[in-house]
C-alpha positions, 0 to 999 in steps of 0.5 A: 154531508158529502156522504149524503150526496153520494147516497143521493147519486146512488139513489138516482141510479136505483130510481132510474133502474126500478122506474124503467126510465133506464130503458131509454138510456142504456142497452140491456147489457149495461143496465145491471152495471147501473144497478150495481153502481147505485147499490155500491154508492148507497153502501159507500155513502151509508158507511161513511155517514155512520163512520163520520161520528167516530173520532179520528186518531191523529198524532199530536204533532200533526193535529194542526195539519189534520184540522186544516185538511178537514176544513179545506177550501170549500164549505161542505154545504157548497160541495153538497149543493154542487153535487146534488142540485144539478143531478136533481134538476136534470132528473126532474127536467129531462124529457127522456128524449132528444129534441129535433135539433139534437136528432138532426145532428145525429143523422136524422136527415143523412142518407143511408149510404153515408152510414156503415154498420157492418154488424147489422148485416145479420139482422137485415131483411131476407134476400129472397121472397121465400125467406120473406114469406117465412120470416115476416108477417102480413097484416090483414090487408096484405102488407108485410111487416118490416122494421124500419131498420131493415128498410133503411139499410136495404138502401145500401144492398142491391140484392135486398133492394131487388126484393123490397123494391115495389113491395107493400110493407108496413113499418113504424117509427116517429113522425117528423117533417121532411126538410129536403126535396119536399117542394110539393109538401107531400113528404114526411120522415119516419125514424127510430134510434139505434143504440150501441150501449147508451143514449149518447152513442145513438143515431137516428135511422130514418126513411122518407114517406111520400104521399100522393096528396097532403100528408095526414095530420099526426103529432110531431115526433110521436109514434106512427104506423105507416103502410105503402109501397117501398121504393129506392129512387136515386136523389141527389146522387144517393139512393134513398129509402122512400115509402110511397105511403097509402095510409098512416095512423098514430101508434103506441110506442114499442116496448123498446124505444130504440133498436139495440145491438144484437136485437 
């Protein structure tokens, strides 16, 4: 029975890999490990299941000890249920995303200057307008397309701020309420997740959206594409990335939910 439980665990890993749900949980470098682990569990479980019908050879004077060890303190059905039921329920009930409360603990409302990720330096925005023109596309109405990661980390780089401050840009992310410095009710927040290896180590990468009037009604925590003028005001002693938004609309989710290491 425990062999079947091991096979169920292996089957769940293979299911996440083949269904594509693993994209939410693991960076590409680690997905092949999950595949190999799932196949390994299936082989081990199947081998033990086939071998359980083969009688064990036990010396006569140790038979009583062997019987006692086989019986153990836990019924096999109890062990099976403890191994399988939590796993199955977790797979069935998970939404494959964080709640807003969990995101808040993962930096959704933290200032960029409180974050230090030096390994992101090679992927940040260009430092001159010439580089920007060469490496970033423009939309039909003239906005430069930027990743939200570039806009977020530009808050900690004066040179990048000099290039981006006042620039018309367009970016995308998940749309949520702004809970700080929003007395006029004209602010929202846009974020994406950054993941090193797995969803457990991910953190939110946000920027602030500021509208002239009331922000448009878009689904909470769903994907949106926003265009406007990039600014970096000093708020509460911290430089914040604030996009003076001119338009915002619902958007389709990207192929990868999260920013990834070396991507």
